[in-house]
Legacy VTK file of the C-alpha trace (Angstrom):
# vtk DataFile Version 3.0
C-alpha trace
ASCII
DATASET POLYDATA
POINTS 368 float
27.224 -14.885 -10.530
30.933 -15.565 -10.425
30.760 -19.167 -11.537
28.810 -18.124 -14.618
31.725 -15.999 -15.786
34.458 -18.519 -15.139
32.503 -21.463 -16.537
31.054 -19.518 -19.440
27.422 -19.722 -18.358
6.823 9.052 6.166
7.805 6.542 8.640
6.899 6.356 12.329
10.251 6.186 14.068
10.310 5.371 17.774
12.548 7.961 19.419
15.333 6.898 21.760
17.418 9.020 24.076
20.459 10.157 22.091
23.820 8.992 23.332
26.017 11.547 25.059
28.675 13.322 23.018
31.750 11.150 22.634
29.829 7.914 23.158
29.088 7.175 19.522
31.348 5.086 17.279
33.334 7.287 14.905
31.813 7.690 11.456
28.506 6.061 12.403
24.955 7.430 12.684
22.441 6.277 15.290
19.301 4.905 13.608
16.394 4.986 16.081
14.322 1.833 16.246
10.819 1.847 14.843
8.287 0.283 12.496
8.024 0.629 8.748
6.396 -0.933 5.723
9.066 -3.053 4.058
8.985 -3.761 0.337
6.517 -2.346 -2.144
3.223 -3.141 -3.824
4.152 -1.140 -6.916
3.218 -3.397 -9.857
6.205 -2.032 -11.782
8.662 -3.277 -9.146
10.428 -6.615 -9.260
8.408 -9.538 -7.913
11.026 -10.195 -5.220
10.181 -6.807 -3.654
6.586 -7.807 -2.922
4.368 -8.016 -0.958
4.756 -5.075 1.391
4.704 -5.999 5.099
5.120 -4.240 8.446
8.421 -4.754 10.269
9.856 -3.419 13.531
13.611 -2.993 13.950
15.591 -2.130 17.061
17.929 0.849 17.091
21.489 0.510 15.776
24.427 2.507 14.481
25.188 2.454 10.767
28.254 3.645 8.880
27.496 7.097 7.514
29.133 6.113 4.222
30.089 3.001 2.358
33.395 1.525 3.544
36.123 3.329 1.623
39.347 2.230 -0.015
41.280 3.929 2.779
39.374 2.103 5.493
39.692 -1.252 3.762
43.420 -0.694 3.221
43.877 -0.147 6.967
42.154 -3.492 7.575
44.360 -5.335 5.070
47.555 -3.782 6.423
46.601 -4.661 10.009
45.559 -8.252 9.336
47.285 -9.460 6.173
43.896 -10.389 4.753
43.773 -11.622 1.142
40.505 -10.951 -0.676
38.503 -13.456 -2.669
39.546 -11.898 -5.975
43.212 -12.296 -5.059
42.896 -16.060 -4.536
42.845 -18.823 -7.113
39.342 -20.233 -7.722
38.706 -23.786 -6.571
36.943 -25.810 -9.257
35.709 -28.396 -6.753
33.811 -25.637 -4.940
32.746 -23.876 -8.122
31.041 -26.861 -9.651
28.711 -27.118 -6.644
27.095 -23.921 -7.972
26.698 -25.216 -11.522
24.407 -27.723 -13.245
25.626 -31.333 -13.011
27.959 -32.268 -15.840
29.329 -28.746 -16.419
32.781 -29.056 -17.947
35.827 -27.778 -16.096
36.949 -24.410 -17.525
40.469 -24.036 -18.927
43.269 -23.335 -16.465
43.626 -19.844 -17.941
40.316 -18.880 -16.362
41.001 -20.461 -12.980
43.239 -17.608 -11.874
42.848 -14.724 -9.412
40.450 -12.328 -11.133
37.278 -10.349 -10.753
34.362 -8.984 -12.796
34.804 -5.648 -14.586
32.341 -3.428 -16.453
33.285 -2.492 -20.013
30.814 -0.523 -22.086
30.075 -2.151 -25.462
30.967 -0.101 -28.540
27.357 -0.140 -29.756
23.990 -0.491 -28.066
23.043 -4.168 -27.591
19.690 -5.257 -28.896
19.182 -7.653 -25.995
19.888 -6.450 -22.446
19.362 -9.905 -20.940
22.891 -11.055 -21.802
25.060 -9.342 -19.214
28.236 -10.843 -20.700
28.036 -8.039 -23.253
29.358 -5.605 -20.625
30.649 -7.728 -17.741
34.073 -9.316 -18.191
36.135 -11.770 -16.153
39.481 -9.963 -15.862
42.590 -11.647 -14.397
44.372 -9.358 -11.964
41.300 -7.269 -11.146
40.816 -6.765 -7.402
40.107 -4.023 -4.847
43.449 -2.337 -5.594
43.139 -2.752 -9.384
39.483 -2.184 -10.188
39.731 -2.693 -13.958
42.676 -5.088 -13.846
46.454 -4.657 -14.265
47.426 -1.088 -15.060
44.634 0.404 -12.970
44.919 1.356 -9.307
43.158 3.233 -6.530
45.877 5.786 -5.831
44.338 9.057 -4.720
40.949 7.405 -4.240
40.963 6.700 -0.516
37.556 8.383 -0.134
35.883 6.249 -2.803
33.876 3.160 -1.824
35.887 -0.037 -1.858
34.656 -2.422 -4.565
35.734 -5.759 -5.997
34.995 -7.201 -2.544
32.954 -10.334 -1.950
30.453 -10.941 0.842
33.141 -13.008 2.553
35.534 -10.044 2.373
32.895 -7.692 3.789
32.206 -10.034 6.711
35.933 -10.315 7.456
36.289 -6.518 7.541
33.213 -6.114 9.744
34.498 -8.714 12.212
37.843 -6.916 12.450
36.102 -3.561 12.986
33.866 -4.931 15.747
30.801 -4.497 13.567
28.624 -6.645 11.312
26.752 -6.382 8.041
23.205 -5.000 8.299
20.243 -7.281 7.992
18.112 -6.606 4.954
15.380 -5.075 7.117
17.861 -2.804 8.921
19.272 -1.684 5.600
15.904 -0.754 4.083
14.672 0.926 7.261
17.822 3.070 7.386
17.734 3.798 3.645
14.214 5.210 3.862
15.456 7.797 6.327
12.073 8.336 7.941
10.050 8.501 4.704
7.210 5.983 4.725
6.342 4.130 1.513
8.180 6.591 -0.705
9.578 5.190 -3.964
12.988 6.824 -3.475
15.212 7.693 -0.528
14.750 11.377 -1.437
10.932 11.179 -1.683
8.479 11.051 -4.564
10.321 12.818 -7.382
11.435 10.500 -10.161
15.138 10.052 -10.848
16.365 12.941 -12.998
19.046 12.431 -15.643
19.625 16.186 -15.877
19.775 16.772 -12.104
20.724 13.341 -10.721
19.867 12.711 -7.067
22.415 9.886 -6.813
25.289 8.341 -8.733
23.596 6.278 -11.427
23.737 5.984 -15.219
22.716 8.825 -17.531
22.340 8.291 -21.246
21.775 4.936 -22.906
22.677 1.881 -20.858
25.133 0.195 -21.283
26.820 1.827 -24.275
26.720 5.589 -23.578
27.073 7.400 -20.270
26.719 11.187 -20.526
28.149 11.564 -16.992
25.672 14.325 -16.183
26.345 13.584 -12.513
30.084 14.100 -13.066
31.100 10.468 -12.691
31.719 7.647 -15.123
31.960 4.982 -12.451
31.982 5.283 -8.654
31.870 8.664 -6.914
33.638 9.721 -3.711
31.482 9.105 -0.656
29.381 12.115 0.405
29.163 13.408 -3.183
25.353 13.540 -3.027
22.893 14.724 -0.388
22.323 12.401 2.584
18.940 10.912 3.430
16.797 11.883 6.404
19.032 10.008 8.855
22.216 11.599 7.526
23.367 8.504 5.606
25.090 8.961 2.255
24.735 6.888 -0.925
21.867 4.694 0.217
20.856 4.953 -3.441
23.286 4.317 -6.288
27.100 4.435 -6.321
27.643 0.773 -5.336
25.486 -2.157 -4.344
25.859 -2.998 -0.654
26.086 -6.481 0.816
23.641 -7.439 3.573
23.817 -10.287 6.083
20.747 -12.223 4.882
20.520 -15.160 2.562
18.642 -14.164 -0.589
15.372 -15.838 -1.446
13.268 -14.605 -4.318
10.146 -15.455 -2.290
11.433 -14.319 1.119
8.654 -11.817 1.775
5.843 -14.203 0.894
7.296 -16.857 3.205
7.870 -14.327 5.986
4.274 -13.122 5.897
2.950 -16.677 5.922
5.125 -17.624 8.893
4.163 -14.529 10.884
0.440 -15.447 10.780
-0.571 -11.825 11.103
1.840 -10.983 13.933
4.155 -7.980 13.753
7.533 -9.044 12.352
10.323 -7.962 14.718
14.035 -7.762 13.804
13.940 -10.402 11.039
17.293 -11.909 10.147
16.275 -13.381 6.815
15.602 -16.915 5.589
17.613 -19.961 6.611
18.566 -20.789 3.041
18.789 -19.283 -0.434
16.729 -19.676 -3.586
16.865 -17.744 -6.836
14.979 -19.135 -9.850
17.537 -17.495 -12.143
20.438 -19.199 -10.326
18.943 -22.441 -8.954
22.297 -24.051 -8.092
23.834 -21.000 -6.410
23.515 -19.918 -2.791
23.235 -16.123 -2.675
23.369 -13.269 -0.176
21.279 -10.096 -0.386
22.644 -6.900 -1.882
20.870 -3.542 -1.764
20.957 0.055 -3.013
21.758 -0.176 -6.711
24.895 1.265 -8.304
26.392 3.677 -10.800
25.143 1.305 -13.513
21.439 1.641 -12.676
19.193 3.328 -15.245
15.386 3.609 -15.555
15.508 1.610 -18.785
17.258 -1.310 -17.142
16.947 -1.930 -13.403
16.278 1.342 -11.501
17.537 -0.410 -8.381
18.385 2.853 -6.624
14.931 2.437 -5.046
14.974 1.501 -1.319
12.788 -1.570 -1.903
14.994 -3.003 -4.665
16.786 -6.235 -3.771
19.046 -8.691 -5.561
21.131 -11.705 -4.682
24.663 -12.760 -5.514
26.961 -15.594 -4.502
29.068 -14.770 -1.416
32.313 -15.274 -3.320
31.436 -12.892 -6.163
33.232 -9.567 -6.441
32.497 -6.909 -9.046
33.313 -3.308 -9.856
29.946 -2.077 -8.585
29.618 -3.917 -5.259
30.719 -2.672 -1.851
29.276 -2.556 1.670
28.775 -0.648 4.899
28.496 -1.925 8.471
26.251 -1.595 11.505
26.760 -1.909 15.236
24.364 -2.478 18.125
24.703 -0.871 21.551
25.940 -4.207 22.904
28.625 -4.442 20.237
29.742 -0.873 20.950
30.043 -1.534 24.674
31.989 -4.714 24.006
34.374 -2.903 21.676
34.948 -0.079 24.153
35.836 -2.570 26.880
38.360 -4.492 24.743
42.073 -3.854 25.054
43.145 -0.777 23.040
45.202 -1.482 19.969
44.124 -5.106 19.760
44.499 -6.389 16.194
43.171 -9.696 14.952
45.470 -11.098 12.288
43.431 -13.005 9.758
45.102 -16.094 8.352
42.570 -16.837 5.665
43.681 -19.710 3.479
40.272 -20.399 1.989
40.138 -21.024 -1.699
37.438 -19.365 -3.715
34.591 -20.967 -5.559
33.552 -17.881 -7.322
29.766 -15.995 -9.796
27.287 -11.641 -10.843
24.179 -10.263 -11.604
22.958 -6.933 -12.689
LINES 3 371
9 0 1 2 3 4 5 6 7 8
356 9 10 11 12 13 14 15 16 17 18 19 20 21 22 23 24 25 26 27 28 29 30 31 32 33 34 35 36 37 38 39 40 41 42 43 44 45 46 47 48 49 50 51 52 53 54 55 56 57 58 59 60 61 62 63 64 65 66 67 68 69 70 71 72 73 74 75 76 77 78 79 80 81 82 83 84 85 86 87 88 89 90 91 92 93 94 95 96 97 98 99 100 101 102 103 104 105 106 107 108 109 110 111 112 113 114 115 116 117 118 119 120 121 122 123 124 125 126 127 128 129 130 131 132 133 134 135 136 137 138 139 140 141 142 143 144 145 146 147 148 149 150 151 152 153 154 155 156 157 158 159 160 161 162 163 164 165 166 167 168 169 170 171 172 173 174 175 176 177 178 179 180 181 182 183 184 185 186 187 188 189 190 191 192 193 194 195 196 197 198 199 200 201 202 203 204 205 206 207 208 209 210 211 212 213 214 215 216 217 218 219 220 221 222 223 224 225 226 227 228 229 230 231 232 233 234 235 236 237 238 239 240 241 242 243 244 245 246 247 248 249 250 251 252 253 254 255 256 257 258 259 260 261 262 263 264 265 266 267 268 269 270 271 272 273 274 275 276 277 278 279 280 281 282 283 284 285 286 287 288 289 290 291 292 293 294 295 296 297 298 299 300 301 302 303 304 305 306 307 308 309 310 311 312 313 314 315 316 317 318 319 320 321 322 323 324 325 326 327 328 329 330 331 332 333 334 335 336 337 338 339 340 341 342 343 344 345 346 347 348 349 350 351 352 353 354 355 356 357 358 359 360 361 362 363 364
3 365 366 367
C-alpha cells in the first residue's frame, strides 16, 4: 500500500496440562492446541476468506493484548532500533512494487513519513478511493501518530501503531517471540467458539452498545464515538474473548507471519488432497489481484475504522494483505511463543540485550 501513496497510485479444543504457576511468560495466555474450521462459507464475506477448511494447530502462548507503546518504547531504548517510517524511502526498492515505467516521485515525498487517517469534511460518494481519507504525512511515526505536533505521551497502554511488518518482526525477535501464523491467529481469536461470525458469538455488531473498538456513524466522515474512542483505545478496554485475549476484534489490525495470497485457502485445500491440515505456515509467495506488483503479508482483526457499511473486518475470518514496509495509524501487532521458545528464553543469560543496527532503507505502500 505504501508505494501507492508515495508514487500517487463452538470449537473442539484439545486440552493440555496447564503449566505450573510462575512458568508462563509474563503477559501471555496459553492457547491449547486443537482443531477448528478456518475461514467462512458466508456468501457475504470477502472471497479471500473462503472456502472454509479444517485445520489443527499446536498449543502456544499469545500476548494477552496488542503490543503497547510502552512495550515498544522499551525495545527501541534497549536496541536503538529505527522504524520503517523513520527512514528515508528508497526509490530503487519502491519501483519494484509498481508497474513498469512508473515515474519517480518528487524528492518532497521521498522523506521519512507514514500513512495517517483524516476524516473528509463531507461524505464521499465513492468509497473505493481510499486517498480521500488516507494521507502520506512526513514526520508521522510510532511516536507521532498524526505527524509533527502529535505524540504518544500518556498513552503507554495504547497499542503501538505506525509500525511495519519489518518493525513487528524486529520487536518479536528481541522479545524472544515471533508473529503468529494466520491459522494461529484465527484459532486464538475464535476463543473456543466454532464457526461463529464474531469473536463474541452470533450477535451482530452494535453501534449503540459496541462490542469492540470500531467505527460508529457514517464512515469515513462522521464518527459518533459511541464506544468512547475516536481512534485507538487503551488495551483491555473491551471484554476479552473465551481464551482471555483482548482486542482480537477491532482497535488495530495485527500483522501475521504469513505471506498473503488472495487464493491461499483454495490452494491449501487442493494441496492437502483431503488430509487434515496441521500447523500451516502460509504460502511460499504473495499474490493480490488488487496489488499485482506488491508482495504482501497477512494482517488480521480489523481496526477502529471498520464499519458494517464498509469492511466489517472485525470478524475472525476477515483477512487482508499489505506490503511489509507499510505503516499506518491503524496497524499494530501481538506476538506468540511456543514451549520451545519459552524454554530457550529462560535458559539465556539474564539481561541479555540484542542491539539492532538496522541500516535498511525502506521501499514503502496501505489498504483498507
